[in-house]
PDB file with one MODEL, atoms N, CA, C and O in Angstrom:
MODEL        1
ATOM      1  N   MET A   1      11.610 -26.768 -38.324  1.00  0.00           N
ATOM      2  CA  MET A   1      11.450 -28.692 -37.649  1.00  0.00           C
ATOM      3  C   MET A   1      10.529 -29.405 -37.975  1.00  0.00           C
ATOM      4  O   MET A   1      10.673 -30.612 -37.780  1.00  0.00           O
ATOM      5  N   VAL A   2       8.987 -28.806 -38.715  1.00  0.00           N
ATOM      6  CA  VAL A   2       8.193 -29.628 -39.263  1.00  0.00           C
ATOM      7  C   VAL A   2       8.248 -30.424 -40.643  1.00  0.00           C
ATOM      8  O   VAL A   2       7.693 -31.464 -40.998  1.00  0.00           O
ATOM      9  N   ASN A   3       9.336 -29.341 -41.446  1.00  0.00           N
ATOM     10  CA  ASN A   3       9.027 -30.271 -42.468  1.00  0.00           C
ATOM     11  C   ASN A   3      10.840 -30.833 -42.051  1.00  0.00           C
ATOM     12  O   ASN A   3      11.301 -30.933 -43.188  1.00  0.00           O
ATOM     13  N   THR A   4      11.822 -31.158 -41.220  1.00  0.00           N
ATOM     14  CA  THR A   4      12.942 -32.423 -40.879  1.00  0.00           C
ATOM     15  C   THR A   4      12.063 -33.208 -40.495  1.00  0.00           C
ATOM     16  O   THR A   4      12.126 -34.240 -41.163  1.00  0.00           O
ATOM     17  N   PHE A   5      10.701 -33.257 -39.212  1.00  0.00           N
ATOM     18  CA  PHE A   5      10.468 -34.430 -38.831  1.00  0.00           C
ATOM     19  C   PHE A   5       9.837 -35.068 -40.312  1.00  0.00           C
ATOM     20  O   PHE A   5      10.478 -35.928 -40.916  1.00  0.00           O
ATOM     21  N   PHE A   6       8.840 -34.682 -40.702  1.00  0.00           N
ATOM     22  CA  PHE A   6       8.119 -34.926 -41.873  1.00  0.00           C
ATOM     23  C   PHE A   6       8.952 -35.477 -43.126  1.00  0.00           C
ATOM     24  O   PHE A   6       8.632 -36.478 -43.765  1.00  0.00           O
ATOM     25  N   ARG A   7       9.591 -35.016 -43.271  1.00  0.00           N
ATOM     26  CA  ARG A   7      10.892 -35.995 -44.469  1.00  0.00           C
ATOM     27  C   ARG A   7      11.635 -36.768 -43.815  1.00  0.00           C
ATOM     28  O   ARG A   7      12.231 -37.689 -44.373  1.00  0.00           O
ATOM     29  N   LYS A   8      11.735 -36.517 -42.458  1.00  0.00           N
ATOM     30  CA  LYS A   8      12.302 -37.873 -41.622  1.00  0.00           C
ATOM     31  C   LYS A   8      11.721 -39.411 -41.962  1.00  0.00           C
ATOM     32  O   LYS A   8      12.385 -40.358 -42.384  1.00  0.00           O
ATOM     33  N   VAL A   9      10.315 -39.382 -41.661  1.00  0.00           N
ATOM     34  CA  VAL A   9       9.288 -40.599 -41.338  1.00  0.00           C
ATOM     35  C   VAL A   9       8.807 -40.878 -43.333  1.00  0.00           C
ATOM     36  O   VAL A   9       8.756 -41.932 -43.967  1.00  0.00           O
ATOM     37  N   LEU A  10       8.560 -39.559 -43.747  1.00  0.00           N
ATOM     38  CA  LEU A  10       8.088 -40.222 -45.145  1.00  0.00           C
ATOM     39  C   LEU A  10       8.885 -39.985 -46.423  1.00  0.00           C
ATOM     40  O   LEU A  10       8.536 -40.761 -47.312  1.00  0.00           O
ATOM     41  N   VAL A  11       9.594 -39.366 -46.682  1.00  0.00           N
ATOM     42  CA  VAL A  11      10.603 -39.727 -47.723  1.00  0.00           C
ATOM     43  C   VAL A  11      10.645 -41.357 -47.878  1.00  0.00           C
ATOM     44  O   VAL A  11      10.926 -41.984 -46.856  1.00  0.00           O
ATOM     45  N   GLY A  12      10.375 -42.124 -49.137  1.00  0.00           N
ATOM     46  CA  GLY A  12      11.215 -43.579 -49.171  1.00  0.00           C
ATOM     47  C   GLY A  12       9.691 -44.318 -48.884  1.00  0.00           C
ATOM     48  O   GLY A  12       9.404 -45.467 -49.222  1.00  0.00           O
ATOM     49  N   GLN A  13       8.867 -43.431 -48.228  1.00  0.00           N
ATOM     50  CA  GLN A  13       7.339 -44.442 -47.927  1.00  0.00           C
ATOM     51  C   GLN A  13       6.021 -44.969 -48.948  1.00  0.00           C
ATOM     52  O   GLN A  13       5.412 -43.945 -49.259  1.00  0.00           O
ATOM     53  N   ASP A  14       5.473 -45.976 -49.471  1.00  0.00           N
ATOM     54  CA  ASP A  14       4.999 -45.760 -50.051  1.00  0.00           C
ATOM     55  C   ASP A  14       3.504 -45.295 -49.377  1.00  0.00           C
ATOM     56  O   ASP A  14       3.220 -45.471 -48.192  1.00  0.00           O
ATOM     57  N   PRO A  15       2.474 -44.568 -50.539  1.00  0.00           N
ATOM     58  CA  PRO A  15       1.973 -43.651 -50.091  1.00  0.00           C
ATOM     59  C   PRO A  15       0.429 -44.593 -49.463  1.00  0.00           C
ATOM     60  O   PRO A  15      -0.532 -44.292 -48.755  1.00  0.00           O
ATOM     61  N   PHE A  16       0.938 -45.969 -50.273  1.00  0.00           N
ATOM     62  CA  PHE A  16      -0.696 -46.542 -50.066  1.00  0.00           C
ATOM     63  C   PHE A  16      -0.410 -47.517 -48.868  1.00  0.00           C
ATOM     64  O   PHE A  16      -0.873 -48.652 -48.757  1.00  0.00           O
ATOM     65  N   ASN A  17       0.693 -46.682 -47.716  1.00  0.00           N
ATOM     66  CA  ASN A  17       0.863 -47.715 -46.439  1.00  0.00           C
ATOM     67  C   ASN A  17       0.421 -46.316 -45.594  1.00  0.00           C
ATOM     68  O   ASN A  17       1.206 -45.643 -44.926  1.00  0.00           O
ATOM     69  N   ARG A  18      -0.838 -46.070 -45.757  1.00  0.00           N
ATOM     70  CA  ARG A  18      -1.414 -44.882 -45.112  1.00  0.00           C
ATOM     71  C   ARG A  18      -1.290 -45.662 -43.467  1.00  0.00           C
ATOM     72  O   ARG A  18      -0.443 -45.195 -42.704  1.00  0.00           O
ATOM     73  N   GLU A  19      -1.975 -46.591 -43.090  1.00  0.00           N
ATOM     74  CA  GLU A  19      -1.937 -46.505 -41.891  1.00  0.00           C
ATOM     75  C   GLU A  19      -0.648 -46.993 -41.064  1.00  0.00           C
ATOM     76  O   GLU A  19      -0.491 -46.851 -39.851  1.00  0.00           O
ATOM     77  N   ARG A  20       0.252 -47.603 -41.976  1.00  0.00           N
ATOM     78  CA  ARG A  20       2.295 -47.897 -40.969  1.00  0.00           C
ATOM     79  C   ARG A  20       2.363 -45.992 -41.302  1.00  0.00           C
ATOM     80  O   ARG A  20       3.004 -45.219 -40.589  1.00  0.00           O
ATOM     81  N   ILE A  21       1.886 -45.746 -42.014  1.00  0.00           N
ATOM     82  CA  ILE A  21       2.920 -44.005 -42.051  1.00  0.00           C
ATOM     83  C   ILE A  21       2.065 -43.442 -40.769  1.00  0.00           C
ATOM     84  O   ILE A  21       2.654 -43.386 -39.690  1.00  0.00           O
ATOM     85  N   TRP A  22       0.776 -43.048 -40.845  1.00  0.00           N
ATOM     86  CA  TRP A  22       0.249 -42.944 -39.719  1.00  0.00           C
ATOM     87  C   TRP A  22       1.001 -43.016 -38.360  1.00  0.00           C
ATOM     88  O   TRP A  22       1.647 -42.124 -37.811  1.00  0.00           O
ATOM     89  N   GLN A  23       0.709 -44.595 -37.851  1.00  0.00           N
ATOM     90  CA  GLN A  23       1.449 -44.968 -36.571  1.00  0.00           C
ATOM     91  C   GLN A  23       2.765 -44.602 -36.842  1.00  0.00           C
ATOM     92  O   GLN A  23       3.262 -44.326 -35.750  1.00  0.00           O
ATOM     93  N   ASP A  24       3.801 -44.417 -37.954  1.00  0.00           N
ATOM     94  CA  ASP A  24       5.002 -43.990 -37.871  1.00  0.00           C
ATOM     95  C   ASP A  24       5.072 -42.272 -36.905  1.00  0.00           C
ATOM     96  O   ASP A  24       5.772 -41.692 -36.074  1.00  0.00           O
ATOM     97  N   LEU A  25       3.952 -42.090 -37.643  1.00  0.00           N
ATOM     98  CA  LEU A  25       4.233 -40.265 -37.218  1.00  0.00           C
ATOM     99  C   LEU A  25       3.364 -40.321 -36.006  1.00  0.00           C
ATOM    100  O   LEU A  25       3.258 -39.153 -35.633  1.00  0.00           O
ATOM    101  N   ASN A  26       2.769 -41.010 -35.301  1.00  0.00           N
ATOM    102  CA  ASN A  26       2.064 -40.736 -34.144  1.00  0.00           C
ATOM    103  C   ASN A  26       3.428 -41.417 -32.968  1.00  0.00           C
ATOM    104  O   ASN A  26       3.368 -41.015 -31.806  1.00  0.00           O
ATOM    105  N   HIS A  27       4.238 -42.117 -33.234  1.00  0.00           N
ATOM    106  CA  HIS A  27       5.139 -42.639 -32.802  1.00  0.00           C
ATOM    107  C   HIS A  27       6.120 -41.884 -32.732  1.00  0.00           C
ATOM    108  O   HIS A  27       6.387 -41.682 -31.547  1.00  0.00           O
ATOM    109  N   TRP A  28       7.007 -41.201 -33.627  1.00  0.00           N
ATOM    110  CA  TRP A  28       7.876 -40.473 -33.615  1.00  0.00           C
ATOM    111  C   TRP A  28       7.356 -39.296 -32.902  1.00  0.00           C
ATOM    112  O   TRP A  28       8.070 -39.059 -31.928  1.00  0.00           O
ATOM    113  N   GLN A  29       6.491 -38.567 -33.008  1.00  0.00           N
ATOM    114  CA  GLN A  29       5.915 -36.985 -32.799  1.00  0.00           C
ATOM    115  C   GLN A  29       5.660 -37.112 -30.929  1.00  0.00           C
ATOM    116  O   GLN A  29       5.863 -36.133 -30.210  1.00  0.00           O
ATOM    117  N   ARG A  30       5.264 -38.274 -30.448  1.00  0.00           N
ATOM    118  CA  ARG A  30       5.364 -38.480 -28.688  1.00  0.00           C
ATOM    119  C   ARG A  30       6.358 -38.632 -28.373  1.00  0.00           C
ATOM    120  O   ARG A  30       7.191 -39.400 -28.854  1.00  0.00           O
ATOM    121  N   GLY A  31       6.475 -37.767 -27.307  1.00  0.00           N
ATOM    122  CA  GLY A  31       7.678 -37.127 -26.313  1.00  0.00           C
ATOM    123  C   GLY A  31       8.036 -36.077 -27.558  1.00  0.00           C
ATOM    124  O   GLY A  31       8.154 -34.898 -27.225  1.00  0.00           O
ATOM    125  N   SER A  32       8.131 -36.249 -28.285  1.00  0.00           N
ATOM    126  CA  SER A  32       9.004 -34.511 -28.783  1.00  0.00           C
ATOM    127  C   SER A  32       8.833 -33.158 -28.022  1.00  0.00           C
ATOM    128  O   SER A  32       7.962 -32.887 -27.195  1.00  0.00           O
ATOM    129  N   ALA A  33       9.619 -32.545 -28.374  1.00  0.00           N
ATOM    130  CA  ALA A  33       9.373 -31.279 -27.455  1.00  0.00           C
ATOM    131  C   ALA A  33       8.273 -30.553 -28.848  1.00  0.00           C
ATOM    132  O   ALA A  33       7.183 -30.049 -28.580  1.00  0.00           O
ATOM    133  N   HIS A  34       8.624 -30.606 -29.767  1.00  0.00           N
ATOM    134  CA  HIS A  34       7.498 -30.218 -30.624  1.00  0.00           C
ATOM    135  C   HIS A  34       6.295 -30.973 -31.578  1.00  0.00           C
ATOM    136  O   HIS A  34       5.911 -30.887 -32.744  1.00  0.00           O
ATOM    137  N   GLN A  35       5.968 -31.698 -30.464  1.00  0.00           N
ATOM    138  CA  GLN A  35       4.675 -32.161 -31.045  1.00  0.00           C
ATOM    139  C   GLN A  35       3.712 -31.805 -31.834  1.00  0.00           C
ATOM    140  O   GLN A  35       2.999 -30.820 -31.646  1.00  0.00           O
ATOM    141  N   LEU A  36       3.605 -32.786 -33.014  1.00  0.00           N
ATOM    142  CA  LEU A  36       2.476 -32.401 -34.076  1.00  0.00           C
ATOM    143  C   LEU A  36       1.006 -31.808 -33.719  1.00  0.00           C
ATOM    144  O   LEU A  36       0.629 -32.442 -32.733  1.00  0.00           O
ATOM    145  N   THR A  37       0.174 -31.016 -34.035  1.00  0.00           N
ATOM    146  CA  THR A  37      -0.928 -31.279 -33.984  1.00  0.00           C
ATOM    147  C   THR A  37      -1.469 -31.835 -34.609  1.00  0.00           C
ATOM    148  O   THR A  37      -0.827 -32.222 -35.586  1.00  0.00           O
ATOM    149  N   GLU A  38      -2.727 -32.211 -34.556  1.00  0.00           N
ATOM    150  CA  GLU A  38      -3.609 -33.053 -35.086  1.00  0.00           C
ATOM    151  C   GLU A  38      -3.624 -32.270 -37.022  1.00  0.00           C
ATOM    152  O   GLU A  38      -3.540 -32.835 -38.113  1.00  0.00           O
ATOM    153  N   ARG A  39      -3.772 -30.801 -36.641  1.00  0.00           N
ATOM    154  CA  ARG A  39      -4.186 -30.616 -38.165  1.00  0.00           C
ATOM    155  C   ARG A  39      -2.966 -30.751 -39.064  1.00  0.00           C
ATOM    156  O   ARG A  39      -2.850 -30.566 -40.275  1.00  0.00           O
ATOM    157  N   ALA A  40      -2.019 -31.154 -38.065  1.00  0.00           N
ATOM    158  CA  ALA A  40      -0.399 -31.277 -39.418  1.00  0.00           C
ATOM    159  C   ALA A  40      -0.333 -32.565 -39.954  1.00  0.00           C
ATOM    160  O   ALA A  40       0.136 -32.888 -41.045  1.00  0.00           O
ATOM    161  N   LEU A  41      -1.065 -33.594 -38.716  1.00  0.00           N
ATOM    162  CA  LEU A  41      -0.941 -35.140 -38.957  1.00  0.00           C
ATOM    163  C   LEU A  41      -2.455 -35.192 -39.903  1.00  0.00           C
ATOM    164  O   LEU A  41      -2.797 -36.106 -40.654  1.00  0.00           O
ATOM    165  N   SER A  42      -3.050 -34.191 -39.665  1.00  0.00           N
ATOM    166  CA  SER A  42      -4.541 -34.504 -41.098  1.00  0.00           C
ATOM    167  C   SER A  42      -3.538 -33.950 -42.632  1.00  0.00           C
ATOM    168  O   SER A  42      -3.437 -34.455 -43.750  1.00  0.00           O
ATOM    169  N   PHE A  43      -2.987 -32.832 -42.075  1.00  0.00           N
ATOM    170  CA  PHE A  43      -2.269 -32.497 -43.732  1.00  0.00           C
ATOM    171  C   PHE A  43      -1.457 -33.763 -44.336  1.00  0.00           C
ATOM    172  O   PHE A  43      -1.823 -33.961 -45.494  1.00  0.00           O
ATOM    173  N   VAL A  44      -0.733 -34.432 -44.022  1.00  0.00           N
ATOM    174  CA  VAL A  44      -0.564 -35.102 -44.307  1.00  0.00           C
ATOM    175  C   VAL A  44      -1.081 -36.246 -44.783  1.00  0.00           C
ATOM    176  O   VAL A  44      -0.570 -36.988 -45.622  1.00  0.00           O
ATOM    177  N   GLU A  45      -2.290 -36.393 -44.128  1.00  0.00           N
ATOM    178  CA  GLU A  45      -3.341 -37.699 -44.488  1.00  0.00           C
ATOM    179  C   GLU A  45      -3.601 -36.945 -45.817  1.00  0.00           C
ATOM    180  O   GLU A  45      -2.943 -37.195 -46.826  1.00  0.00           O
ATOM    181  N   GLN A  46      -4.492 -36.100 -45.785  1.00  0.00           N
ATOM    182  CA  GLN A  46      -4.876 -35.594 -46.934  1.00  0.00           C
ATOM    183  C   GLN A  46      -3.254 -35.912 -48.067  1.00  0.00           C
ATOM    184  O   GLN A  46      -3.221 -36.852 -48.861  1.00  0.00           O
ATOM    185  N   ALA A  47      -2.359 -35.163 -47.928  1.00  0.00           N
ATOM    186  CA  ALA A  47      -1.900 -35.280 -48.995  1.00  0.00           C
ATOM    187  C   ALA A  47      -1.520 -36.751 -49.669  1.00  0.00           C
ATOM    188  O   ALA A  47      -1.313 -36.967 -50.863  1.00  0.00           O
ATOM    189  N   LEU A  48      -1.501 -37.306 -49.027  1.00  0.00           N
ATOM    190  CA  LEU A  48      -1.247 -39.356 -48.989  1.00  0.00           C
ATOM    191  C   LEU A  48      -2.794 -39.589 -50.032  1.00  0.00           C
ATOM    192  O   LEU A  48      -2.871 -40.149 -51.125  1.00  0.00           O
ATOM    193  N   TRP A  49      -3.403 -39.229 -49.582  1.00  0.00           N
ATOM    194  CA  TRP A  49      -4.942 -39.610 -50.001  1.00  0.00           C
ATOM    195  C   TRP A  49      -4.927 -38.594 -51.807  1.00  0.00           C
ATOM    196  O   TRP A  49      -5.344 -39.171 -52.811  1.00  0.00           O
ATOM    197  N   ASP A  50      -4.560 -37.580 -51.857  1.00  0.00           N
ATOM    198  CA  ASP A  50      -3.833 -37.190 -52.899  1.00  0.00           C
ATOM    199  C   ASP A  50      -3.215 -37.620 -54.006  1.00  0.00           C
ATOM    200  O   ASP A  50      -3.657 -37.612 -55.154  1.00  0.00           O
ATOM    201  N   LEU A  51      -2.272 -37.960 -53.655  1.00  0.00           N
ATOM    202  CA  LEU A  51      -1.237 -38.794 -53.860  1.00  0.00           C
ATOM    203  C   LEU A  51      -2.030 -40.187 -54.319  1.00  0.00           C
ATOM    204  O   LEU A  51      -2.516 -40.310 -55.443  1.00  0.00           O
ATOM    205  N   ILE A  52      -2.069 -40.837 -53.672  1.00  0.00           N
ATOM    206  CA  ILE A  52      -2.947 -42.335 -53.919  1.00  0.00           C
ATOM    207  C   ILE A  52      -3.637 -42.144 -55.628  1.00  0.00           C
ATOM    208  O   ILE A  52      -3.374 -42.792 -56.641  1.00  0.00           O
ATOM    209  N   GLY A  53      -4.708 -40.852 -55.400  1.00  0.00           N
ATOM    210  CA  GLY A  53      -5.732 -40.153 -55.904  1.00  0.00           C
ATOM    211  C   GLY A  53      -5.416 -40.111 -57.859  1.00  0.00           C
ATOM    212  O   GLY A  53      -5.967 -40.297 -58.944  1.00  0.00           O
ATOM    213  N   ARG A  54      -3.839 -39.637 -57.071  1.00  0.00           N
ATOM    214  CA  ARG A  54      -3.619 -39.228 -58.359  1.00  0.00           C
ATOM    215  C   ARG A  54      -2.528 -40.336 -59.504  1.00  0.00           C
ATOM    216  O   ARG A  54      -2.374 -40.244 -60.722  1.00  0.00           O
ATOM    217  N   SER A  55      -2.018 -41.175 -58.673  1.00  0.00           N
ATOM    218  CA  SER A  55      -1.725 -42.580 -58.965  1.00  0.00           C
ATOM    219  C   SER A  55      -2.489 -43.575 -59.829  1.00  0.00           C
ATOM    220  O   SER A  55      -2.033 -44.337 -60.681  1.00  0.00           O
ATOM    221  N   LEU A  56      -4.052 -43.366 -59.330  1.00  0.00           N
ATOM    222  CA  LEU A  56      -4.574 -44.499 -60.069  1.00  0.00           C
ATOM    223  C   LEU A  56      -5.529 -43.857 -60.735  1.00  0.00           C
ATOM    224  O   LEU A  56      -6.371 -44.491 -61.372  1.00  0.00           O
ATOM    225  N   ARG A  57      -5.527 -42.253 -60.665  1.00  0.00           N
ATOM    226  CA  ARG A  57      -5.761 -41.861 -61.857  1.00  0.00           C
ATOM    227  C   ARG A  57      -7.375 -41.779 -61.235  1.00  0.00           C
ATOM    228  O   ARG A  57      -8.087 -42.407 -62.018  1.00  0.00           O
ATOM    229  N   MET A  58      -8.104 -41.278 -60.217  1.00  0.00           N
ATOM    230  CA  MET A  58      -9.315 -41.418 -59.827  1.00  0.00           C
ATOM    231  C   MET A  58      -9.150 -40.208 -58.665  1.00  0.00           C
ATOM    232  O   MET A  58      -8.211 -39.715 -58.040  1.00  0.00           O
ATOM    233  N   PRO A  59     -10.864 -39.981 -58.754  1.00  0.00           N
ATOM    234  CA  PRO A  59     -10.893 -38.545 -57.271  1.00  0.00           C
ATOM    235  C   PRO A  59     -10.935 -39.826 -56.127  1.00  0.00           C
ATOM    236  O   PRO A  59     -11.186 -41.030 -56.081  1.00  0.00           O
ATOM    237  N   VAL A  60     -10.498 -38.666 -55.217  1.00  0.00           N
ATOM    238  CA  VAL A  60     -10.028 -39.110 -54.083  1.00  0.00           C
ATOM    239  C   VAL A  60     -11.525 -39.386 -53.355  1.00  0.00           C
ATOM    240  O   VAL A  60     -11.294 -39.621 -52.169  1.00  0.00           O
ATOM    241  N   TYR A  61     -12.928 -39.443 -53.615  1.00  0.00           N
ATOM    242  CA  TYR A  61     -13.978 -39.137 -52.949  1.00  0.00           C
ATOM    243  C   TYR A  61     -14.678 -40.794 -53.737  1.00  0.00           C
ATOM    244  O   TYR A  61     -15.662 -41.379 -53.283  1.00  0.00           O
ATOM    245  N   LYS A  62     -13.723 -41.343 -55.180  1.00  0.00           N
ATOM    246  CA  LYS A  62     -14.646 -42.509 -55.073  1.00  0.00           C
ATOM    247  C   LYS A  62     -13.373 -43.663 -54.345  1.00  0.00           C
ATOM    248  O   LYS A  62     -13.601 -44.843 -54.080  1.00  0.00           O
ATOM    249  N   LEU A  63     -12.378 -43.127 -54.187  1.00  0.00           N
ATOM    250  CA  LEU A  63     -11.350 -44.114 -53.064  1.00  0.00           C
ATOM    251  C   LEU A  63     -11.945 -44.363 -51.955  1.00  0.00           C
ATOM    252  O   LEU A  63     -11.774 -45.413 -51.336  1.00  0.00           O
ATOM    253  N   LEU A  64     -13.234 -42.785 -51.328  1.00  0.00           N
ATOM    254  CA  LEU A  64     -13.721 -43.636 -49.973  1.00  0.00           C
ATOM    255  C   LEU A  64     -15.037 -43.821 -49.980  1.00  0.00           C
ATOM    256  O   LEU A  64     -15.761 -43.736 -48.989  1.00  0.00           O
ATOM    257  N   GLY A  65     -15.389 -44.082 -51.123  1.00  0.00           N
ATOM    258  CA  GLY A  65     -16.894 -44.620 -51.727  1.00  0.00           C
ATOM    259  C   GLY A  65     -17.711 -43.990 -52.684  1.00  0.00           C
ATOM    260  O   GLY A  65     -18.548 -44.326 -53.521  1.00  0.00           O
ATOM    261  N   GLY A  66     -17.401 -43.392 -52.443  1.00  0.00           N
ATOM    262  CA  GLY A  66     -18.065 -41.975 -53.449  1.00  0.00           C
ATOM    263  C   GLY A  66     -19.660 -42.281 -53.475  1.00  0.00           C
ATOM    264  O   GLY A  66     -20.319 -42.558 -54.477  1.00  0.00           O
ATOM    265  N   TYR A  67     -20.092 -42.175 -52.244  1.00  0.00           N
ATOM    266  CA  TYR A  67     -21.781 -42.669 -52.116  1.00  0.00           C
ATOM    267  C   TYR A  67     -22.695 -41.424 -52.767  1.00  0.00           C
ATOM    268  O   TYR A  67     -23.780 -41.723 -53.267  1.00  0.00           O
ATOM    269  N   ARG A  68     -22.315 -40.219 -52.761  1.00  0.00           N
ATOM    270  CA  ARG A  68     -22.739 -39.211 -53.408  1.00  0.00           C
ATOM    271  C   ARG A  68     -21.899 -38.701 -54.986  1.00  0.00           C
ATOM    272  O   ARG A  68     -20.702 -38.858 -55.227  1.00  0.00           O
ATOM    273  N   ASP A  69     -22.805 -38.151 -55.786  1.00  0.00           N
ATOM    274  CA  ASP A  69     -22.457 -37.439 -57.002  1.00  0.00           C
ATOM    275  C   ASP A  69     -22.333 -36.050 -56.908  1.00  0.00           C
ATOM    276  O   ASP A  69     -21.873 -35.273 -57.744  1.00  0.00           O
ATOM    277  N   THR A  70     -22.783 -35.828 -55.825  1.00  0.00           N
ATOM    278  CA  THR A  70     -23.357 -34.073 -55.556  1.00  0.00           C
ATOM    279  C   THR A  70     -23.234 -33.988 -54.033  1.00  0.00           C
ATOM    280  O   THR A  70     -23.132 -34.875 -53.186  1.00  0.00           O
ATOM    281  N   VAL A  71     -23.280 -32.466 -53.927  1.00  0.00           N
ATOM    282  CA  VAL A  71     -23.112 -32.437 -52.494  1.00  0.00           C
ATOM    283  C   VAL A  71     -24.008 -31.060 -52.327  1.00  0.00           C
ATOM    284  O   VAL A  71     -23.799 -30.057 -53.010  1.00  0.00           O
ATOM    285  N   PRO A  72     -24.982 -31.152 -51.369  1.00  0.00           N
ATOM    286  CA  PRO A  72     -26.095 -29.955 -51.187  1.00  0.00           C
ATOM    287  C   PRO A  72     -25.817 -29.119 -50.418  1.00  0.00           C
ATOM    288  O   PRO A  72     -25.686 -29.480 -49.248  1.00  0.00           O
ATOM    289  N   GLY A  73     -25.611 -27.643 -50.764  1.00  0.00           N
ATOM    290  CA  GLY A  73     -25.294 -26.465 -50.485  1.00  0.00           C
ATOM    291  C   GLY A  73     -26.214 -26.007 -49.553  1.00  0.00           C
ATOM    292  O   GLY A  73     -27.332 -26.521 -49.517  1.00  0.00           O
ATOM    293  N   LEU A  74     -25.820 -24.871 -48.586  1.00  0.00           N
ATOM    294  CA  LEU A  74     -26.637 -24.167 -47.860  1.00  0.00           C
ATOM    295  C   LEU A  74     -27.747 -23.186 -48.638  1.00  0.00           C
ATOM    296  O   LEU A  74     -27.579 -22.637 -49.727  1.00  0.00           O
ATOM    297  N   ARG A  75     -28.631 -23.135 -47.995  1.00  0.00           N
ATOM    298  CA  ARG A  75     -29.540 -21.987 -48.999  1.00  0.00           C
ATOM    299  C   ARG A  75     -29.799 -21.099 -48.131  1.00  0.00           C
ATOM    300  O   ARG A  75     -30.441 -20.097 -48.446  1.00  0.00           O
TER     301      ARG A  75
ENDMDL
END
């Protein structure tokens, strides 16, 4: 079901139109007997960011602003 739903909304879309895709997914999942979870929607959003980064040959952290070049770890 999820594969069919995502295919119907995503195939042929431009990944650079993330907001439009998000709105389409949100619209189509409302009222569905099999509503998508926020987790499923976030997987799609992450995949869109990954596609954009790959097409621009740029890491996603740079697309998002690239404030830090390291991440502190727990000690």
